[in-house]
Structures are given as C-alpha cells and as structure tokens.
C-alpha positions, 0 to 999 in steps of 0.5 A: 873464355869467362873466368867461371868456364876456365875454372870449370875446365880446369876442374874437369880436366884435373878431376879426369887425370887425377881419377884415372892415376887414384885408380891405377894406384889403387889396382896396383897397391895390392898387385905389387904387394902380392909379387913382392911381398910385405918386406920388399914393399916396405922398403920401398915405401921407406925409400919413397918417404925418404925422398917425399923428405929431400922434397921439401928442398923445392923451398916453395918454388913450385906454388911461387912459379904457379902463382907468379905466371898466373899473377904476371901474365894478367898484369902482361908482364912476358918478360917477368914471366921469363925470368921467374921460370928461368930462375925457378929452372936454374935453381932445381937443376942444382937441386936435383945435383944435389939430391941425386948425391945425397941418395947415393950415399944413403944407400950405403948407410940406410940399412944401419937405421932399419932393421933390413932382411941381408937378403934385401939391402941390394935391393934397397941400393938399388933403389936409391940408385934409381932414385938418385939417377932419376933426381937429375932430370925430375926436378929441373922438369917440375918446373914446365908442369907448374908453368902450365898450371900457371897458364891454366892448361889443365888440358894438356897438363891431364893429357901428359898425366894421363899417359905417365900413368898409364905406361906406368901401369902397363909397366907394373904389369909387364915387371911383376908377370916377367918376375923382374923385381922392384927396382925394374918397377921404380926404373921405368916409373921414373922414366915415364916421369921424366917424359911427362916433364919432357912433353910439358917442357916442350908445350911450355916452350914453344906454344905458351912462353914463345922465348928462350928460357935463359940457363944457368941464370942466377938473378939477385932480384928475381930470387928476392921476389921468389924467396919473398913468396916461397920461404914460408911455403917452404917452411910449411912443406917441411913440416907437412912432409913431417906430419905425413911421412913421419908416420911411417918412420915411427911405425917401422922403428917402434913396431915394425916394418911389415907393420909400414905395409899395414899402415900404408892402406889407409895412408894410400886411401888418405892419399886418395882423398888428398889427390881428390882435395887437390883437383878440385882446390888446386885449379883455383890457385892460378885463378886466384893468383889471376885475380889477385893481379887485378886487385878484384877482391869481391870476387875473392870473396864470392869465390870463397864462399861459393868455391866453398860450398861446391867442392865440400858438396862433392868432396866431403860425401866421398869422404863419410862414405869411405869411412863407412864402407872402409871394413868392406872395402878394405877386406875385398881390396887387401883380404881380411889379413888387413883388418887391422888397417880398417879403423886407422884408414877410417881416422886417417882419412876423417881429417878431410871433411875438415881440410876441404872446408878450408881449402878455397880460403887456404889458397887464398890466404897463400895467394895474398902472401900470408904464408907466414901464419899458415907456417907458423900452425904448420909448426903447432901442428906437427910439435903436437903430431910429434909428441902424440904419435911417440906417446901413443905408438907403443900402447896403441901400435899403428892407430897411436900413430894414426891419432896424433896425425889426426888430433892436431889437424882436426884441434889445431890446423882446422880452426886456426886456418879458418880463423885467419881466412875469416880475418884476412877477408873481413867475414865473419863466422856466422857469414861464412857459415850460412853461406858455405857450409849450413845446407850441405849438413843435411847433405852430409846426414843424409849420405850417413843415412843412405850409406848405412842402409845399403849396406844393410841391404846389400855386402859385396864379396868382391872389390868392384861391386863394392865400388859400384856400390859406393859410387851408386850411394855418391851419385844418389846423394849428389843428385839429391844435394844438387836438387834440394839443397842448392839455390836454381841459381847456384844450379844453373851455375855449377851446369855451365861450368860442367857444360863448358 
C-alpha cells in the first residue's frame, strides 16, 4: 500500500473516532453538570486535573514507543520492536503502582488545599480511590494503543476508541438517570478505558508483533535508547501540563470552585480543537518516523509543505467559525448562565490557528530528535504563562487566566518553533509561506465573511440547529477552498487520499 494511501486512511479513521469522542463529550458535559451541579463537577474537574498532572510521569515514553515501533519496523528490526514494547510495559506497570499510592494518600489531604463543602468531601475521596485503583491497569495498558499507532493500524484504534466512548456515553445516561452519582460514572468510565487497552493488547500481541512480551524486562541498553529520545519530551509534557492544567488551580484558589466550571466551557472547546488538531497531525507522526528510518529527507520537506497546507485548510476555518459563533453556541449549549464563558472561550481557542500551522513541522522536529530545543521553548512559554496568569487573575478573573495562557502561545511558542522547523529542514520563511500558507489566507477571509453573514441571516434557538448552521458554513468554505485555492494536482492528491 502506498504511503499516501496509508496516511489518508490513518487520518480518516482517526478523524472518525475523534469526532465521535468529541461529540459524545460535548453532549455529556451539560448533561452531567445538570445532574450533579457546579460544585460536584468542579471537584471532579480538579481530581481529573490532578491525574493529568501525574500523567507527566509517562516520561515521554508513549511517543518513544510510537517512534521506535515505526522506525524499527521500517528497518526490519523486529527484535528491537519487541524489546522496546517489553521495556515500556514493565516501566509503566511500576509507574501505575506508584501513582495509585500517591492518589490514595492525596485523597485524605486534598480538601486541605481547596475549600470543599463538608457534604462533598466523601465524594472527593471516592473519586481519588477510583482513580487510584484504575491506575494499576490503565498505565501499562497505554503502551498497546501506542503500539497500534506505531504500526499505523488506525482502523483498529478507531474501532476500539469508538466502542469505548459509546459505552461511556451509555453509562452516563444510566448512572445519572438512576441518581447514582459521579463516582459511579467515573468507575464505569475507567472500566471501559481498561477494556480498550485489553483489546489493544490482544491485537498487538497476536496480530502484529506475534511474539511473547517479556515481563518484567529492565534492560539498561534499551532504556538508554528510549530515554535518549523521551527525556526532553517528558520535560516538555511536564511544562505542557503546567500550561493547560494550571489554570484550574489558579481559578480555584483565587476566584472560586464554581468559576472552574465557567472556565471549563472554553477549556472543553479548546480541548475539542486539540483533539481535532491531533486527529489530523498524529497519524503523520509514525509516517514521519518511517521516513526518518529510511533517510527520506526530501520527502519530509514535501510532507511539511503539503501536510501543512492541507491540514490548515481543513482545520483553521473550523476555529474561525467557532470564534464567530461562540456566543450563540454557548448560550444554546450551556444556557445564558454561562455568558461569562464566551469571551474567554473565544480567546482560548484562537491560538489553535497558530498551533495548527506548525503541527506537521513540530512532528518532524520530534522524530529528528530535536526535542531539547522544543523543551526550552516550552519552558519559556510556561514561565510567561505562569507570570501572566497570576498577575491578571485578580483584576480580570477567569479572563485574566485565559489571557495568561493564550498570549505566550501566540507570541512565544509559535514564532520560536516555526524558526526551528525552518532551520532544521533548511527552508526559508518565504518558501514556507508561499508553499503552505499563502493561498489559505483567502479561505480564512472567506470564512469570516460567510460566518458573519450566516449569523445575520439566521440565529437558531437550540444547539442542534446551531451546529447544523456552523457545519453548513464549514462545508461551503471547504468546497470553495478546495475548488478555487488548490491546484488541479493538489485536488487530485487530496481526492486520492480521501477515496483510498
């Protein structure tokens, strides 16, 4: 199968699963808040934010698994693939045990940090206990979805992810309609995630690597290879968690617990674009690693130009449409009581216009091993984020924290990472702009005009019609962009990847 066909299939399967996941989560958010209230949901978000912080202990190993499974498979080193998987699984088993202990201990002290109503403290502890037990299974299981990623089996990844989110959605309806509470919801959610990993293990073990995984397996040479790549990714992930999860703690400490839920409206929308950005960019990562294993540098440059142009054509209009429709969307989705979420949401999601433009290039920097410089940029970004958030939260509240996150992403992260991409791949800015960005600017302008006209003509009174109108605008924009701003060769190439 050709590489273009593989990439096309990977993006389609990934897009299908992520769209379904995002849609279910979009529906679940107001449903759960309605049944448990802002206070309980704020506690739930804080517990999830803390587990997100602990996620940094994955040490960048998951990305290393994807990279080396793809790269070593391209070189025909199947024994090397087996060793990478065995070492990573053994490491994550130990990390899962360590995290379970931490979460259990924290369950008795967390309410000393945040003001939690006495009646809700047992709920908080139970959420921690469920997360602690789940860590024992979830952490080692993560490895096998990354194995499927490295082998570029996105059809299987999509199938098991869709099955998981459908079951989680069904469990939410069952749990809250029966009045069982958020602890039962979290318990069932984790059970279905574990089931996802069990299926991924079965597929990886019996259909792909076709050999016994060694456990326990702690080989210094293998770990030296893994951590030689993953160490700075680990540090970058640590900084990334600080950037994207620190906001909830600042708001909880300086504003209120309920304000976390107000903020989370914009954060969840931002998370949706993070998912979409990932579903377009992540399937390219194993292909980029495959090219690196084969020494195909010219093809990597071609991928940078075409990948960036195609991905931004698909992605950026959706960001612009959401920004323009944000007030109508949030009012119809969450109700007028969340009007204070509109401006923060618009600002928070705006930086994805810039992040998406460097998505393909960042993946290329990573597979080429330039992770140290990415880490340094992340640190600078995080320090400014921390400073601005703490400085602005008192006078501006939630909006100040949002500005503290967005400003560094646009003024620090974007230009510095772009500079490194161009430097490593030996491309000048004009060449990149003309090949990957220039024509799409007209599509963005058309998106702004059409979205504004659509809102003037019709403003739906419910979330379903709002989404329909937004999708209609998006489809028209994409069709216009495809027809008038791509060359005939580019149109044929995209159609080939879509039909493959």
